[in-house]
C-alpha positions in Angstrom: -140.7 17.2 118.2 -139.8 20.8 117.3 -141.4 22.4 114.3 -139.9 25.1 112.1 -141.6 28.4 111.6 -142.5 29.1 107.9 -140.0 31.1 106.0 -141.3 34.5 105.0 -140.2 36.6 102.0 -139.8 40.2 103.0 -140.0 41.4 99.4 -143.3 39.8 98.3 -144.7 39.3 101.8 -145.5 35.7 101.2 -144.7 32.5 103.1 -142.4 30.0 101.3 -143.6 26.5 100.5 -142.2 23.9 102.9 -138.7 22.9 101.8 -138.2 26.0 99.6 -135.2 28.1 100.6 -135.4 31.9 100.9 -132.2 32.4 98.8 -133.6 30.3 96.0 -136.9 32.1 96.1 -135.2 35.5 96.0 -132.9 34.6 93.1 -135.6 33.0 90.9 -138.7 35.0 91.8 -137.5 38.5 92.2 -135.6 40.9 89.9 -132.3 42.5 91.0 -133.9 46.0 90.9 -136.8 44.8 93.1 -134.3 43.4 95.6 -132.2 46.6 95.5 -135.3 48.7 96.2 -136.2 46.5 99.2 -132.7 46.8 100.7 -132.6 50.6 100.1 -136.0 51.0 101.7 -135.0 49.0 104.8 -131.8 51.0 105.1 -133.6 54.4 104.8 -136.1 53.3 107.5 -133.2 52.4 109.8 -131.5 55.7 109.2 -134.6 57.8 109.8 -135.6 55.8 112.8 -138.9 54.6 111.2 -138.0 51.0 111.6 -141.0 48.9 112.5 
């Protein structure tokens, strides 16, 4: 029987509870500005080649 890997939130660096969806977590646990900062940070890292 295959098991699913835990879902990880890239914003707060936490693992979701079993059955919790990442989209639901992002909408209800993070503010829009926080999400925008995360996306901008990832984009900047890609553009500068600092992607890890």
